[in-house]
Every structure is written in C-alpha cells, then in structure tokens.
N, C-alpha and C positions, 0 to 999 in steps of 0.2 A: 558494598556498599559506603555509597560516601556518609560523613553525618552532616553534610550542607544541605543534603534534601529535607526539607519539611514534608512528609509524609503524614497520611490519613494512618489508622492503625491498621486498616485494612490492606491498603497500601503496602506497609512497612511488612507485613505476613507475605504478602505476595510476592514481593520483591527478594525480600530473605528465601523463600522458598525456592524463587526462581535462580539466585545467585548459588543456594546450599545445592540446588538439585541439578543447575547446567551450569557448573563455574568454570568451564573452557568455552560456552558459547555463548555468553553476554558479553559482549564488548564496553559497552557504557549504560548507565541507568541516570539520564537528566529530566529537570524538571523545566518546562518554558510555559509563563502565561498562565500557569496554577496548576498545568496537565503534567503527567510523569509519561515519559518515554523509555525504552527499552530497546537497544538494538542489540540486534541477533546477528550472529554467524548463520549467513542465507540456509546454506547445508541442512541446518537442524530446525527449519522454520516450521515443518509438519510435527516433528517432536514434541517441540515445546507448544505450539498449538492445542496440539492431543492433551497435555498437559494442561492447561491453561482451561482447557472448558472438563476435561474430566475430574479434574483434581482440586481446581480452584475457582470453579461454577463461573466462568467467563463462559455464557452459553449462549449473548448475544453479541452476533458482528452487528457494528452500527452503522459502517462504511471501509472502505480501501479506497485507497485513494494513491498516486503517485508524487513524486517530484523530480523535478529536473535539476539538479545542485550543479549543472553547467562547469561541472570540474573534471579534470583529464584523469582521476583515478575513483573509481569507484561514482559514478556520474549520477545514475538514478537511484532513487529509493522508493518502496513500497511501503506504506503505513497501513496496520490494521487497525483499528478502531473499536477496542472491546470492553464491554461491560458485564460485571459481576451484576444483575440486578439482587441478590440477595443481600451481598455486602455493601451494595451502592458504590460502587469503584469503577474508574473508568482507569482502562490502560492503552497505550498506543503504542504496539509491537511493531519495529521499523527492521526491514532489513535494504541491503544496497546491492546493485548489481553494475557491473562495467556498461561502459558506452558500446563496444563491438560485442552484438549477441546478445543483449538484458535477457535475462530468463532468470526466473525462479519457481520454485513450484507452486502449483492452484492449492487453495488453503479449502478448495469447494468438498475434498471428502469429510473436512472437520466442519463446517459450516457453508451451507448450500446457498446462504444467502452472498456468497462471496462468488459467485458466478457472475452475474450481471456486470458488479463493481471490477471484476478483474479485468472482464470484456472490456470495459469503458477505459481502463488503463492501460490496457494492450491498444487500443483504438487509439486514445490522446496521445499514449508515448510508446508505444510500439516493443514493448516489455513484455514478452511471450510468458506463459504461466502452462510450466508442465503437469500432465495429467489433466488439463480443464478437461469437460466433457462438452463443452461448445467452442473452443475457441474462432469466433471471427469477430469481424469487427457488429459495434452494434450501432453507430452513428456515421460513421461514414460509408461510402460505397468499399466494396470490398477490392476492387480493383485502385483504390487511392493510394499514391504511392508513399505519401508523406505522415506525418504524425502530429499534429495544431498545436500540442501544448507543450513538442521541446522548444527550448529555447532559442535557436536557431531557426524556426519557422518564423517568414513574415507578418507583421501584424495584418496587414492586407491580405495576406494568401498567396498564392504563387498564381500570379496569371494564366487561364487556361487549363490548370488543374483538376477543374469541377465546375460543370456548368450551372450558372447562377442565374434566377428568373432578375429580368429587366426590371431596373428602379427608377424608369422614366414613366412619368405616368399616362395614361392614353388619352389622347384628345378626340372629341368627337367634331 
C-alpha cells in the first residue's frame, strides 16, 4: 500500500486486509477525486467479492459500470461500486478485460443486485459475464449487432441499424 494515499481509518483497514489476504491478486490501489479504487486480477473477482462481503461487510453493491479505455491492451474495465454501511466506507473494485471476447465472472452470486447492472454493461459494451443467470440485452433489441458505449460507435448511430420514430411533425 502506498504511503501517498490519504485513506480514512475504515479504508486503511480494508486496503490492508485485501493486500495481505490477496497479495498476488491486487494490481494497484489508488485514489481519484476522493474515492479509492482497487484494481484486481480478473480471475480473482468472485473470491475477492465474497471476502469483501462476508469478512469486510461490503454488503451493498451500489452500481456496476463499464469503461472503454480504447487501448490495445486490456481495453475494457468493469467497476463495482461497493459500500460498507456499518463503517461508512466506499470502495471501487475494478477488473480489466481484453478487446477480443471481453469476459469476466458475474458477481450476481455474491450480490443479486449485480444482475441488471451487468446486463446493462453487456448491452452497452459487449462484455460477457460468465455464469450470469439472465444474460440478455436490457435496452437494445436482442438482434442489435453493436454496442453503443464503445468508443468506435458513431455519435449519430449506425444508419439503418435500428428503426427510429419519425422526427418530422405531422401536419393537418
């Protein structure tokens, strides 16, 4: 753990516990805009999530979101926004996956609330969640071939890819 981090007592205990319990699985710990981020090896996601929930009281999954880093290596990130309500601690847990066949384990077995959030990340970024109980699109049609929040997706969409309502007002 870096001495440069300005962590609250609860976060210090959490980060210390994680780095001691999973020394080979924690890639980095950093702060940005007052929040603490822990990036981990993707293959240890469920193990670390179970530990955070059962041992460190991170019982509330507030959000799951995707990030397109638009890089050639580890292009996509999945971020889990976790809260320990007892100690009033927030932690962002991050995993990365490659551009080709992006895939991570589903956190739904740990927090049921992950289900719809992971479906949204899949729908918008194309990241697959292994062992997800209901892995289907949530906003876009099932046959839609694109992922709208990927950075290569055109701002105005792909003409003809989906039928849109008329923008011309009807006149009498």
